[in-house]
C-alpha positions in Angstrom: -4.1 7.4 13.4 -5.4 9.8 10.7 -5.5 8.9 7.0 -6.4 10.9 3.9 -8.1 9.3 0.9 -9.3 10.7 -2.3 -12.9 10.0 -3.3 -14.7 10.4 -6.6 -17.2 13.3 -6.7 -20.3 11.2 -6.9 -19.3 9.0 -3.9 -18.0 12.1 -2.0 -21.4 13.7 -2.4 -23.2 10.5 -1.1 -20.9 10.5 1.9 -21.5 14.2 2.5 -25.3 13.6 2.5 -25.0 10.6 4.9 -26.2 8.3 2.1 -23.0 6.3 2.1 -22.0 4.4 5.3 -19.4 2.0 3.9 -16.3 2.7 1.8 -15.0 -0.1 -0.3 -11.2 -0.3 -1.0 -8.6 -2.8 -1.9 -6.9 -4.2 1.2 -3.6 -3.0 -0.1 -0.5 -1.6 1.6 -2.3 1.7 2.2 -5.3 0.0 4.0 -3.5 -2.8 5.9 -2.9 -0.7 9.0 -6.5 0.7 9.3 -8.0 0.2 12.8 -11.4 0.9 14.4 -11.4 4.4 15.8 -8.9 5.7 13.2 -9.9 8.8 11.4 -10.2 9.1 7.6 -10.3 12.5 5.9 -11.9 12.1 2.5 -10.9 14.7 -0.1 -13.0 15.2 -3.1 -11.0 14.2 -6.2 -10.0 17.4 -8.1 -10.7 19.7 -5.1 -8.3 21.1 -2.5 -10.9 22.3 -0.1 -13.8 19.7 -0.1 -13.1 17.4 2.8 -15.1 15.1 5.1 -13.8 13.8 8.4 -14.9 10.4 9.4 -14.2 7.7 12.0 -13.8 4.0 11.3 -16.5 2.1 13.3 -16.0 -1.3 11.6 -13.8 -3.2 9.2 -14.7 -6.4 7.4 -12.4 -8.3 4.9 -13.4 -10.2 1.8 -11.6 -12.0 -1.1 -13.5 -10.1 -3.8 -15.7 -7.0 -4.4 -18.5 -9.3 -5.5 -18.4 -11.2 -2.2 -18.4 -7.9 -0.3 -21.3 -6.5 -2.2 -23.4 -9.7 -1.5 -22.8 -9.2 2.2 -24.5 -5.8 2.5 -27.5 -3.9 1.4 -26.8 -1.7 -1.7 -28.1 1.4 0.1 -25.1 1.2 2.5 -22.8 2.1 -0.4 -24.9 4.1 -2.9 -28.4 4.7 -1.5 -29.9 2.4 -4.2 -29.3 4.7 -7.1 -27.4 2.1 -9.1 -27.4 -1.7 -9.3 -24.8 -3.9 -7.6 -23.6 -4.8 -11.1 -23.1 -1.2 -12.0 -21.3 -0.6 -8.7 -19.0 -3.6 -9.4 -18.2 -2.2 -12.8 -17.4 1.2 -11.2 -15.0 -0.5 -8.8 -13.2 -2.2 -11.7 -12.6 1.2 -13.2 -10.4 2.0 -10.1 -8.9 -1.4 -9.4 -7.8 -4.4 -11.5 -9.1 -7.9 -10.9 -5.4 -8.9 -10.5 -4.9 -6.5 -7.7 -8.2 -7.7 -6.2 -6.9 -11.3 -6.2 -3.6 -10.2 -4.7 -4.9 -8.0 -1.9 -8.5 -8.9 -1.2 -10.9 -6.1 -0.3 -12.1 -4.3 2.8 -15.4 -2.8 3.8 -14.7 0.3 5.9 -17.7 1.2 8.1 -17.8 5.0 8.6 -19.3 7.6 10.9 -19.0 11.2 10.0 -17.3 13.4 12.6 -19.4 16.3 13.8 -18.0 19.7 13.5 
């Protein structure tokens, strides 16, 4: 299956430079069907042409973003340019704590497609 997801410019650029290996999302209705080997095309927010094709190589589920962040090294998300606390604050700009409690969260391990 092939999915499309928008990605904030700063995180899009990290993925483009291979400095981001894991995408963090709510495990909501849009993500429940993700499977290993599925493709995700990330589209830079505000752009119609900036796209990165990736393949899912792993999925791991957590109750909260905090629990997820404690399970990985920071550089797997942001290449160490912000703290875990700052990343957590960033996540809560996109998602509410209520939705986090309702859905849980998913770590999507990615590999860029060559081409």
